[in-house]
N, C-alpha and C positions, 0 to 999 in steps of 0.2 A: 187724579192728582194733578195739581197745576205745575207749571214749568219751574217756578221759583222754589217750591218745596222739593221737587225732584233734584234740582241743582244743589240745594243745601244738603240733602241726604248724601248725595254723591261726594260732595266736598268733605263732609264729616267722615265718611267711610275711608276716603283716601288719606286724610289727615290722621285718623286713628290707626290705620294700617302702617303708615310710615312711622308714627310714634312708637307703636308696638314693636316694629322691627328693630328700631334703634335701641330701645330698652332691652329687648331680648338678646341682641348681639352683645350688649354691654354686660349683662348679668350671666348669661348662659354659655357663651362661646369663648373658648380659650384660644391659645395660639394654634395655628394650623399644624396638622400632623403631616410630615413629609417622609417619604421613603428614605432610609439611610443609604448613602452611597458607600459601597465597599469596593475594594480593588481585587478581592479574592472571592471565588465562588463560595457560597454558603452551604451548598448541598454537594458533598464529595462522597463518592462511593469508592471504596478501596476493596479490591479482591484479587486473588491470584488468577482467576479465570472468569470470563463472562461467556454466557451461552445464549444464542438466539435460537428459539424453538418455534416450530410451527404449531398450529392449533391442536395437532395430535400428540405434541410433546417430543417430536423428533428434532434432533439437533441439526440445524442448518449452518451454523457458524459458531466458531469459538474465538475468543480473544484471550491470549495468555502468553506464557513464556514457553518457547519451543527451541530446543537445541541451543540454549544459552542466550537467547534474545527474545524480544517481544514479537508476536506474530498474530496474523488473522488467518484462520483456516475456514474454507468453505466446503460444504458437503452437499450432495444432491438429496432429493427427497427420500432415497433409500439408505442414506447414511454413509455413502461412499465418498471418500476424499476426492475433491475436484480441483482445488487451487489453494495456494498458501502464499501470503506476502509476509516476509519476516526479515528480521535482522538476526542472522544466525549466530554471530559472534561479534565481539568488539572490534576484531581485526577486519572482518569482511563487511562489505556494504550490504545494502538491501537486495533481497532475492525474491523474485516472483516465479512460482512454479505452477504449471498446469498439468493435470492428470486426465487420463482417458476415463471412460465409463467403468473400467475395472480398478481404478485407483493407481495405475502405473504412471509414474512421472514421465511425461512425454516432451515437455518444453520448459526451459528455464531461461530467464533473463535476469541478469544481476550485475553487481559490481564486485570484482575480486578483491583480494587482500590489499593490493596496491591501487585500488579504486579503478582498475581497468574494466570497461564494460564487456560483457560476453553474452552470447546466445548459444544454447545447447539444445539439440534436437535428438530424441531417443526413439528407438523402435518399440514394437509391441512388448518386447521382453524387458524394456527399461535400459537397454544398452545404448551407450553414446554412439551416434552415427555421424553427426555433423556438429562442428563447433566453429563459431564465428566470433572473433574477438579483436581487441586492440592490445598490443603489448604495452609494457610500462613506458615506452617512448612515444606511444600514441600511434604506432604503425599497425595497419590491419593485417589479419591473416585468417584463412579459412582452412579447416582440416576435415577431411573425409575419412571415416573409420570403417573397417570391415566388421563382420558379425562377431568377431572376438575382441572388438574395441582396439584393434591395432591400426595405427595411422597408415593410410594407403595413398593419400594425396594431400599435399600442402601447397596452398597458394598464398603468397605474401611473405611477410617478413619474419615468420617464425624461425627461431634458432633451431638448427638441426639437432642440437643437444636435447631439445624438448621432445624430439621424436623418440619414442620409448625404446626402440631397438637399435639405435645407431650411436656411435661414439663421436661423431663429428662435432666440431665446435665452431661453426660458421653461421653467421646470421645472413639470411638471404635478403636481397633487395625487395622493395615493395612489389616489384613485378616478377619475382621468382616463382617457379613452379617445380615441385618435386613429386615424383611418383615412386612408390615403394612396392617391392614385390612381396609375395606371401612370406618370404624368409626374412623380411625386414630390411633388405638391402636396397639401396637407391638404384632403381632401374633406369631412370631418366630424370634429368633436371635441366632447367633453363632459367636464367643464364648460368 
């Protein structure tokens, strides 16, 4: 095939392809289809509880309503409670609780009714032994409890009226320290 015939065939092929593309787009293609923009999710799942299961069908986590508010509960592979993050009531703020391998609540971090932060540590029986918090004025205090959950030492601004077994109505300074005997009486305090 000589060079001029080859050039003519190539030119006719390109021209025919271009003409066919123009005609096809005119007769067969309509307006482009675009995804619709929406401001709300289209796939909403509503339920009272969601459960995360492992391959064997054991519950590892639940999302639902607990003690008057929404919460997320985590379980170990044996189904024992290990942690919960919840809003327990409209009055109280968020609470994060950790449990030991037996499901006993051992540590809690949260915001109280008046939005004061607190940390509570409990023994193996679930009894409160240490409490660290800020009062409603933002002043810190630390309380140590005996095995019967009675206050034995208070460091900081805690009002003595909050000590379960005394009738005193005096708020200590931020540097105050109070020791209580087994009978609940103040045995030593400074200042």
